[in-house]
C-alpha positions as CSV (number, residue, x, y, z in Angstrom):
1,M,46.1,-64.1,2.0
2,T,49.0,-62.0,2.8
3,E,52.2,-63.3,1.0
4,R,54.8,-64.1,3.8
5,N,57.4,-66.3,4.5
6,V,56.9,-68.1,8.0
7,R,58.8,-70.9,9.6
8,I,57.6,-72.5,12.8
9,H,59.7,-75.0,14.8
10,V,58.4,-77.0,17.5
11,P,61.0,-79.5,18.8
12,A,58.5,-82.3,19.6
13,L,55.1,-83.1,19.1
14,T,53.7,-83.3,22.8
15,R,51.2,-86.3,23.8
16,V,52.3,-88.8,21.1
17,E,54.8,-91.7,21.5
18,G,58.1,-91.4,19.5
19,E,59.6,-88.5,17.7
20,G,59.0,-86.8,14.3
21,S,58.0,-83.8,12.3
22,L,55.8,-82.3,9.8
23,R,57.0,-80.1,6.9
24,L,54.3,-77.7,5.4
25,H,55.1,-75.5,2.8
26,I,52.3,-72.9,1.7
27,A,53.0,-70.8,-1.6
28,Q,50.2,-68.6,-3.1
29,G,47.4,-70.0,-0.8
30,E,48.1,-73.6,-2.0
31,I,50.1,-76.5,-0.1
32,E,53.2,-76.8,-2.0
33,E,54.6,-79.7,0.3
34,L,53.0,-81.7,3.3
35,A,55.4,-84.6,4.6
36,L,55.8,-86.6,7.9
37,D,59.3,-86.7,8.8
38,I,60.0,-89.6,11.1
39,F,63.4,-89.3,12.2
40,E,63.3,-91.7,15.2
41,P,66.4,-94.3,14.7
42,P,65.3,-97.5,13.1
43,R,65.4,-100.0,15.9
44,Y,66.0,-103.2,13.6
45,F,63.7,-105.9,15.8
46,E,63.5,-107.8,12.7
47,K,67.2,-108.3,12.3
48,F,67.6,-108.9,16.0
49,L,65.3,-112.0,15.8
50,E,67.4,-113.6,13.0
51,G,69.3,-116.5,14.5
52,R,67.4,-116.6,17.7
53,D,65.5,-119.6,19.0
54,H,61.8,-119.5,18.6
55,A,61.4,-119.5,22.4
56,E,63.0,-116.4,22.6
57,V,60.6,-114.6,20.3
58,I,57.7,-114.0,22.4
59,D,59.5,-111.9,25.0
60,T,61.8,-110.2,22.5
61,V,58.9,-108.6,20.5
62,A,57.4,-107.4,23.7
63,R,60.1,-104.8,24.0
64,I,59.2,-103.2,20.8
65,C,56.3,-101.4,22.6
66,G,56.0,-100.6,26.2
67,I,52.4,-99.5,25.5
68,C,51.1,-102.6,23.6
69,P,53.8,-105.6,24.3
70,V,50.8,-107.9,24.6
71,A,49.7,-107.3,20.7
72,Y,53.3,-108.0,19.6
73,Q,53.4,-111.4,21.7
74,M,50.0,-112.3,20.6
75,S,50.8,-111.8,16.9
76,A,54.2,-113.7,17.3
77,A,52.5,-116.6,19.3
78,Q,50.0,-116.9,16.5
79,A,52.4,-116.9,13.8
80,L,54.9,-119.6,15.7
81,E,51.9,-121.8,16.1
82,H,51.0,-121.4,12.6
83,A,54.4,-122.3,11.5
84,F,54.8,-125.3,13.8
85,G,51.1,-126.8,13.1
86,I,50.0,-126.2,16.7
87,D,46.4,-125.7,18.1
88,P,46.9,-123.9,21.3
89,G,43.3,-124.9,22.3
90,P,40.2,-123.1,23.6
91,W,41.6,-122.0,26.9
92,A,44.6,-120.5,25.7
93,R,42.4,-118.8,23.0
94,A,40.0,-117.3,25.4
95,M,42.7,-116.3,27.9
96,R,44.2,-114.5,25.1
97,R,41.2,-112.5,24.4
98,V,41.4,-111.5,28.2
99,F,44.8,-110.7,28.0
100,Y,44.4,-108.4,25.0
101,C,41.3,-106.8,26.7
102,G,43.6,-105.6,29.3
103,E,45.9,-103.8,26.7
104,W,42.9,-102.4,25.2
105,L,41.9,-100.9,28.8
106,Q,45.2,-99.4,29.6
107,S,46.1,-98.0,26.1
108,H,42.7,-96.6,25.3
109,A,42.3,-95.2,28.8
110,L,45.5,-93.4,28.4
111,H,45.1,-92.0,24.9
112,I,41.6,-90.6,25.5
113,H,42.4,-89.0,28.9
114,L,46.2,-87.9,28.7
115,L,46.8,-87.5,25.3
116,A,43.5,-86.7,23.2
117,A,40.8,-85.1,25.3
118,P,42.7,-81.8,26.0
119,D,42.4,-81.1,22.3
120,F,38.8,-81.1,22.5
121,L,38.6,-79.3,25.8
122,G,40.9,-76.6,24.9
123,F,43.8,-77.6,27.2
124,D,47.7,-77.9,26.4
125,S,47.8,-81.0,28.5
126,V,46.2,-83.2,30.9
127,V,47.4,-81.0,33.8
128,G,45.5,-78.3,33.0
129,M,42.6,-80.5,32.4
130,A,42.7,-82.2,35.5
131,E,42.0,-78.7,37.2
132,Q,38.5,-78.4,35.6
133,Y,38.0,-81.9,34.8
134,P,39.4,-83.9,38.2
135,D,36.7,-86.7,38.1
136,E,37.0,-87.4,34.4
137,V,40.8,-87.8,34.8
138,R,40.5,-90.0,38.0
139,R,38.3,-92.3,36.1
140,G,40.7,-92.4,33.1
141,L,43.4,-93.5,35.7
142,R,41.3,-95.9,37.3
143,L,40.6,-97.5,34.0
144,Q,44.3,-97.7,33.0
145,G,45.0,-99.4,36.1
146,L,42.2,-101.9,35.8
147,G,43.9,-102.8,32.4
148,N,47.1,-103.2,34.0
149,T,45.9,-105.4,36.4
150,L,44.3,-107.5,34.0
151,I,47.4,-107.7,32.0
152,R,49.2,-109.1,35.3
153,L,46.8,-111.8,35.8
154,L,48.2,-113.6,32.8
155,G,51.3,-111.9,32.0
156,A,53.0,-111.6,35.4
157,R,53.6,-108.0,35.1
158,S,52.0,-105.1,33.2
159,V,54.7,-103.7,31.1
160,H,56.7,-106.2,28.7
161,P,54.6,-109.2,30.6
162,V,56.6,-112.5,30.4
163,G,53.5,-114.8,31.0
164,A,53.0,-115.8,27.4
165,C,54.6,-118.5,25.5
166,V,54.2,-120.5,22.2
167,G,51.4,-122.8,22.8
168,G,49.7,-120.8,25.7
169,F,50.8,-119.4,29.0
170,H,53.5,-120.4,31.5
171,R,51.3,-120.0,34.5
172,A,47.4,-120.4,34.7
173,P,45.7,-118.0,37.3
174,T,44.0,-119.6,40.3
175,P,40.2,-119.5,40.7
176,A,40.8,-117.2,43.5
177,E,42.7,-114.5,41.4
178,V,40.4,-114.9,39.0
179,D,37.4,-114.0,41.5
180,E,39.4,-111.0,42.6
181,M,40.0,-109.7,39.1
182,L,36.3,-110.4,38.4
183,A,35.5,-108.2,41.4
184,A,37.6,-105.5,40.1
185,L,36.3,-105.6,36.4
186,R,32.5,-105.4,37.7
187,A,33.5,-102.3,39.8
188,G,35.1,-100.8,36.8
189,L,32.0,-101.5,34.2
190,E,30.5,-98.1,35.7
191,D,33.6,-96.2,35.0
192,A,33.4,-97.6,31.4
193,V,29.8,-96.8,30.9
194,A,30.4,-93.5,32.2
195,L,33.4,-92.8,29.9
196,L,31.4,-94.0,26.9
197,R,28.6,-91.5,27.7
198,W,31.1,-88.5,28.4
199,A,33.1,-89.5,25.1
200,A,30.0,-89.2,22.9
201,S,29.2,-85.7,24.6
202,L,32.5,-84.2,23.6
203,D,32.1,-81.3,20.8
204,V,34.5,-82.7,18.2
205,P,34.9,-81.1,14.7
206,D,32.4,-82.5,12.2
207,D,34.7,-83.7,9.9
208,H,33.6,-86.2,7.4
209,Q,35.7,-87.8,4.7
210,T,36.4,-90.9,2.6
211,F,38.6,-93.4,3.6
212,T,39.1,-97.2,3.3
213,S,38.7,-99.2,6.6
214,V,40.8,-102.2,7.4
215,S,40.6,-104.5,10.2
216,L,40.3,-108.2,11.3
217,R,36.8,-109.8,11.4
218,H,36.0,-112.8,13.7
219,A,33.5,-115.2,12.8
220,T,31.3,-114.6,15.7
221,D,33.0,-111.9,18.3
222,Y,34.3,-108.5,18.1
223,P,38.0,-109.0,16.9
224,L,40.8,-109.1,19.0
225,A,43.3,-111.8,18.5
226,E,41.9,-113.7,15.5
227,G,40.1,-113.4,12.4
228,R,40.1,-112.8,8.6
229,I,41.6,-109.3,7.2
230,V,38.6,-107.3,5.6
231,S,37.7,-104.0,4.5
232,D,34.6,-101.7,3.6
233,R,35.7,-102.0,0.0
234,G,35.2,-106.0,-0.6
235,L,38.5,-107.4,0.7
236,D,38.1,-110.3,2.7
237,I,41.4,-112.5,2.9
238,D,43.1,-114.8,5.2
239,C,46.0,-113.3,6.9
240,G,48.3,-115.1,5.0
241,D,47.3,-113.2,1.9
242,Y,48.5,-110.1,3.4
243,E,51.4,-109.4,1.1
244,R,49.5,-110.0,-2.1
245,H,47.2,-106.9,-1.4
246,F,49.2,-104.7,0.8
247,R,52.9,-103.3,0.5
248,E,55.1,-101.1,2.4
249,E,57.3,-98.4,0.7
250,H,60.1,-96.2,1.9
251,R,60.0,-92.3,1.7
252,P,63.0,-90.3,1.8
253,Q,61.8,-88.2,4.9
254,S,60.9,-91.3,7.0
255,T,62.8,-94.1,8.8
256,A,59.3,-95.9,9.2
257,L,57.6,-97.5,6.1
258,F,54.5,-96.4,4.5
259,A,51.8,-99.1,3.9
260,L,49.4,-99.2,1.0
261,L,46.4,-101.3,0.2
262,D,46.1,-101.9,-3.7
263,D,48.5,-98.9,-3.9
264,E,46.0,-96.6,-1.7
265,P,46.1,-95.3,1.8
266,Y,43.9,-97.0,4.3
267,L,42.7,-96.7,8.0
268,V,43.5,-99.3,10.7
269,G,42.4,-98.8,14.5
270,P,39.2,-98.4,16.4
271,L,37.1,-96.4,14.1
272,A,38.1,-98.8,11.4
273,R,37.3,-101.8,13.7
274,L,34.0,-100.4,14.7
275,N,33.1,-99.5,11.2
276,L,33.7,-103.0,10.0
277,N,32.3,-105.1,12.9
278,F,29.4,-103.0,14.6
279,D,27.5,-106.1,14.2
280,R,29.8,-107.8,16.7
281,L,29.2,-105.5,19.4
282,P,28.1,-107.1,22.8
283,E,24.5,-106.4,23.3
284,T,24.9,-104.1,26.3
285,T,27.5,-102.1,24.3
286,R,25.3,-101.8,21.4
287,R,22.5,-100.4,23.4
288,L,24.7,-97.8,25.1
289,V,26.2,-96.9,21.5
290,D,22.6,-96.5,20.1
291,A,21.6,-94.3,22.9
292,T,24.3,-91.7,22.1
293,G,22.8,-90.7,18.7
294,V,26.3,-91.4,16.9
295,R,25.8,-93.5,14.2
296,F,28.5,-96.2,12.8
297,P,29.8,-96.8,10.3
298,S,31.2,-93.2,10.7
299,D,33.2,-91.1,8.2
300,N,34.1,-88.8,10.9
301,M,37.9,-89.3,11.9
302,F,37.3,-87.8,15.1
303,H,34.9,-90.4,16.2
304,S,38.1,-92.5,16.8
305,L,38.0,-91.0,20.2
306,L,34.5,-92.2,21.0
307,A,35.4,-95.5,19.1
308,R,38.0,-96.1,21.8
309,A,35.7,-95.3,24.6
310,I,33.3,-98.1,22.9
311,E,36.3,-100.6,22.9
312,I,37.0,-99.9,26.7
313,H,33.4,-100.9,27.4
314,I,33.9,-104.1,25.0
315,A,37.1,-105.0,26.7
316,V,35.4,-104.9,30.0
317,V,32.6,-106.7,29.1
318,E,34.3,-109.5,27.3
319,A,36.8,-110.1,30.0
320,I,34.0,-110.5,32.5
321,R,32.1,-112.6,30.1
322,L,35.1,-115.1,29.7
323,L,36.6,-115.0,33.3
324,E,32.9,-115.8,34.6
325,R,33.4,-119.3,32.6
326,Y,37.1,-119.8,33.8
327,Q,38.1,-123.3,34.7
328,A,42.1,-123.9,35.7
329,P,43.3,-126.2,32.7
330,D,45.1,-129.2,33.3
331,S,48.2,-127.4,31.6
332,P,48.4,-123.9,30.5
333,Q,50.2,-124.5,27.3
334,V,50.5,-127.4,24.8
335,A,53.6,-129.0,23.6
336,V,55.7,-127.4,21.1
337,S,57.7,-129.3,18.4
338,P,59.4,-126.9,16.0
339,R,59.8,-127.5,12.5
340,A,60.9,-125.8,9.3
341,G,58.6,-123.5,7.7
342,V,56.8,-120.0,7.7
343,G,54.1,-118.9,10.1
344,I,52.1,-115.9,9.8
345,G,49.8,-114.2,12.5
346,A,47.7,-111.1,12.7
347,T,45.9,-109.5,15.6
348,E,44.2,-106.1,16.5
349,A,46.5,-104.0,18.6
350,P,44.8,-100.7,20.0
351,R,46.0,-98.9,17.4
352,G,45.2,-101.3,14.5
353,L,45.9,-104.5,12.7
354,L,49.5,-106.1,13.6
355,W,50.9,-108.6,11.3
356,H,53.9,-110.8,11.7
357,R,55.6,-113.3,9.3
358,Y,58.5,-115.7,10.4
359,A,60.5,-118.3,8.6
360,F,62.0,-121.1,10.8
361,D,64.5,-123.9,10.0
362,G,64.0,-127.4,11.2
363,N,65.6,-126.4,14.7
364,G,63.1,-123.6,15.3
365,I,65.8,-121.0,14.7
366,V,64.4,-117.7,12.9
367,R,65.8,-117.2,9.6
368,S,63.8,-114.2,8.6
369,A,61.1,-112.0,10.3
370,R,58.7,-109.1,9.2
371,I,56.6,-107.0,11.5
372,V,54.1,-104.7,10.0
373,P,52.7,-102.4,12.9
374,P,49.5,-100.4,12.7
375,T,51.3,-96.9,12.9
376,S,53.0,-97.5,9.7
377,Q,49.9,-98.6,8.1
378,N,48.2,-95.2,8.9
379,Q,51.0,-93.0,8.2
380,A,49.9,-92.6,4.5
381,R,46.0,-91.9,5.6
382,I,47.7,-89.3,8.3
383,E,49.2,-87.5,5.4
384,V,46.0,-87.3,3.2
385,D,44.1,-86.4,6.3
386,L,46.3,-83.6,7.1
387,R,46.1,-82.0,3.7
388,R,42.5,-82.4,3.5
389,S,41.9,-81.0,7.1
390,L,44.3,-78.1,6.8
391,L,42.5,-76.9,3.4
392,A,39.2,-77.2,5.0
393,L,40.4,-75.0,8.1
394,G,41.8,-72.5,5.9
395,L,45.3,-71.8,4.8
396,D,45.3,-68.1,5.8
397,R,44.4,-69.0,9.5
398,D,47.4,-68.0,11.9
399,D,50.2,-70.5,12.3
400,A,49.0,-71.3,15.7
401,D,45.7,-72.4,14.4
402,L,47.4,-74.5,11.6
403,R,49.8,-76.2,13.9
404,L,47.0,-77.0,16.4
405,R,44.8,-78.7,14.0
406,A,47.9,-80.5,12.5
407,E,48.8,-81.8,16.1
408,T,45.1,-82.7,16.7
409,V,44.9,-84.7,13.5
410,I,47.9,-86.6,14.2
411,R,47.2,-87.2,17.9
412,N,43.7,-88.4,16.5
413,Y,45.3,-91.5,15.4
414,D,47.3,-92.1,18.4
415,P,50.6,-92.8,16.4
416,C,53.2,-95.1,18.2
417,I,56.3,-93.8,16.3
418,S,58.7,-95.9,18.0
419,C,56.8,-99.1,16.6
420,A,56.6,-97.8,13.2
421,T,60.5,-97.2,13.0
422,H,61.5,-100.5,11.5
423,F,55.8,-85.9,16.4
424,L,55.7,-82.6,16.2
425,S,58.5,-80.3,14.8
426,L,56.3,-78.2,12.5
427,S,57.9,-75.8,10.0
428,V,55.5,-73.6,7.9
429,E,56.8,-71.6,4.9
430,R,54.5,-69.2,3.1
431,R,55.8,-67.4,-0.1
């Protein structure tokens, strides 16, 4: 490789949520430095919650993310109910799965069609992609809209919804509203099937690697809002034992924390969920996946896009299943009696495991809060993947090729950097 000093600066990584940069220094054909620089200002939501009444928590944490507010609300609700010794009952648990299905639909559809697919089809953005793939882009927008409609059914609005509360929901949908939603979901099922088949047909890199998958595992169903934390390395713990095995650390280049499992990077998100819960797929989804010829568990990180398409189909099928059994409850919420204690909750955000812990005094006032979002859990894994992927590509490649591969790897994780600050300026230096 010709020795040279090169510095590339891209003001912001496109097609990700948030701000950050990557420093890549290459010396004598070796990676001398590779670091994710997350410079978005910390948002201090955990400190904002201190001193607030328990009833304020659900709507406050929804503001952490405009893409996955349901995830923050459901993890918080679970934690508060744990602290207060509340069982929301089977109706609320079923409707929380429906609520979550809406978020998976809109988030995954956005990422696949607007953020990730252009990388694999040779476009800089969805605008160029739409010229040659108009039907696929329209399908993605329909599925995203379907997800937003499903969120509104229980949340009153699709962005920062306000329908959830400790103990259930403020309002139960009427049977007529549920029937209308069911009709939309049944109509959208064809789009979900077509998307899964299309995603499986994309020519993604054959990029096999070793990583640890971590997700929730439900006793009977594909994990959404409940379950134990498991890994493919033998971990199987209650959510309350999270801090015994996982830790976060500060790194000087990042305003976000880096999470480790037994001091090693790990993966959360759709591919990890699918790797650990393939036997929990609905039968109709399982048949579609088998027909693609792609086998799971998969060690190809670029199967993450297909995993998102599979989870879109799961979300539509699951929402239909639950809403077909819908019966309006006598009350959409159970009574809440706050007490002193600590509560822990964990659910599966579109991007992976989302863990909350709150401590309350006897009046139900928050005394401390800790929130561990999925992107901070994936950051160490992203750095490992970047190093390995760039070495496999070849460090003697043009800077534009290195930058594109780095951006593609990062986008493949669908990072939500704003959530992680409790991407891409690229600087390449060769010597």
